[in-house]
C-alpha positions as CSV (number, residue, x, y, z in Angstrom):
1,M,50.6,64.0,122.2
2,N,48.2,63.2,125.1
3,R,46.1,60.1,124.3
4,N,42.9,59.5,127.0
5,P,43.0,55.9,127.5
6,F,39.1,56.1,127.7
7,N,39.0,57.0,123.8
8,Q,41.4,54.3,123.0
9,V,39.3,51.5,124.8
10,T,36.1,53.2,123.2
11,A,37.8,52.7,119.6
12,M,39.2,49.2,120.3
13,L,35.3,48.1,121.4
14,I,33.9,49.9,118.4
15,A,36.6,48.4,116.2
16,T,35.9,45.1,117.7
17,L,31.8,45.1,117.8
18,L,30.7,46.9,114.9
19,P,31.7,44.2,112.2
20,A,29.8,42.0,114.6
21,A,26.9,44.0,114.9
22,L,26.6,44.8,111.2
23,L,27.2,41.0,110.4
24,A,24.3,40.1,113.0
25,S,22.2,42.9,111.3
26,S,22.8,41.3,107.9
27,N,22.2,37.9,108.9
28,A,18.9,39.0,110.3
29,L,17.7,40.7,106.8
30,S,18.8,37.7,105.1
31,Q,16.7,35.5,107.2
32,A,14.0,37.8,106.7
33,G,14.3,37.4,103.2
34,A,14.3,33.8,103.3
35,A,11.2,33.8,105.5
36,A,9.6,36.0,103.1
37,C,10.2,33.5,100.2
38,A,9.4,30.4,102.3
39,G,6.4,28.5,100.9
40,R,5.9,30.7,97.7
41,S,4.8,28.8,94.9
42,G,5.1,29.5,91.0
43,E,8.5,31.3,91.7
44,E,11.9,29.8,92.2
45,R,13.5,30.6,95.5
46,A,16.9,32.1,93.9
47,T,14.5,34.6,92.1
48,C,12.6,35.2,95.1
49,L,15.7,36.2,97.5
50,R,17.2,38.3,94.3
51,E,13.9,40.2,94.1
52,E,13.6,40.7,97.9
53,A,17.1,41.8,98.2
54,A,17.0,44.1,95.5
55,A,13.4,45.7,97.3
56,R,15.3,46.0,100.5
57,Q,18.1,48.0,98.7
58,E,15.6,50.2,97.0
59,L,13.9,50.7,100.3
60,K,17.1,51.7,101.7
61,R,17.5,54.3,99.0
62,G,14.0,55.7,99.3
63,R,12.7,54.6,96.2
64,L,10.4,51.8,96.9
65,D,7.1,53.4,97.3
66,D,3.9,52.2,95.8
67,A,1.3,54.6,97.7
68,G,0.9,56.4,94.8
69,A,0.9,53.7,92.3
70,D,-2.4,53.7,90.3
71,Y,-3.3,50.0,89.2
72,R,-6.6,50.6,87.8
73,K,-4.9,53.4,85.4
74,N,-1.9,50.9,84.6
75,A,-4.6,48.1,83.6
76,L,-6.8,49.9,81.6
77,E,-3.4,51.2,79.8
78,R,-3.3,47.4,78.5
79,C,-6.8,47.7,76.9
80,R,-5.6,50.7,75.0
81,P,-4.4,48.8,72.0
82,L,-7.6,47.3,71.0
83,S,-10.5,48.5,69.4
84,G,-14.3,48.2,69.4
85,P,-16.2,45.7,71.1
86,E,-12.7,43.9,72.2
87,R,-11.7,47.2,74.0
88,D,-14.9,47.3,75.7
89,D,-15.0,43.9,76.9
90,C,-11.4,44.7,78.1
91,I,-12.3,47.6,80.0
92,R,-15.2,45.4,81.6
93,R,-12.9,42.9,82.9
94,V,-10.7,45.4,84.4
95,E,-13.1,47.2,86.1
96,G,-14.4,43.9,87.6
97,G,-17.2,42.6,85.4
98,G,-17.2,38.7,84.3
99,V,-15.4,35.9,86.1
100,S,-11.7,35.7,87.6
101,S,-9.8,32.8,88.3
102,G,-6.0,31.8,89.2
103,S,-3.7,33.5,91.1
104,I,-0.3,35.5,90.8
105,E,1.7,32.5,92.3
106,S,-0.1,30.1,89.6
107,G,1.1,32.4,86.8
108,G,-1.6,34.9,86.5
109,I,-5.0,35.7,86.8
110,Y,-7.6,34.9,84.2
111,R,-10.5,37.1,83.6
112,E,-13.1,36.2,81.2
113,T,-16.5,38.1,79.7
114,R,-19.1,36.5,77.7
115,S,-20.8,38.3,75.1
116,L,-23.8,36.6,73.1
117,E,-23.7,37.7,69.6
118,P,-27.1,36.7,67.5
119,G,-26.1,34.6,64.4
120,P,-27.3,35.2,61.2
121,S,-31.3,34.7,60.8
122,P,-32.3,31.5,58.9
123,P,-34.0,32.1,55.8
124,P,-37.5,32.2,55.6
125,E,-39.7,29.6,55.2
126,P,-41.2,29.1,51.7
127,V,-44.7,30.0,51.1
128,D,-46.9,27.8,49.2
129,L,-49.1,29.8,46.9
130,T,-50.8,27.0,45.2
131,P,-54.6,27.4,45.2
132,R,-56.5,24.7,47.0
C-alpha cells in the first residue's frame, strides 16, 4: 500500500486545526450572542442567551424567517373574541388610533382609546302651572 506523505500531513493538519477552528467559531457565536443580550432590560440575561441560541439554531436549519409574517393580521386576531364597541375600539387601537405608551422591554405596549358616552338625560324641570 502506497501512502502519500502529503496526504498524511494534510490529514494531520486538518485533524489538529479543525477542532480549534470550530471552537473559535463557536466562541465567536457565543460572544455575538452575549453582545446581543448586553444592556437589555426587562429580560434575564440567561433567558436572552437561551432564546438567541435557539434562534441561531433555527436560522441554521432555515426555519427562521419573518419576512412573510403578517403582524397586523396577528394583532387583529386578538380583537376577534370581543364584540360590539369593545371590538371596534380594539381594531382602532391596532390600527394606530388612540395613545400608546410603554415598550416591549418594560413589559408591553399599552394602547388606549377613549370613547365619550353620553350619560342619562336629567329629568325635566317641573313646570309651575299655577295661574298668576
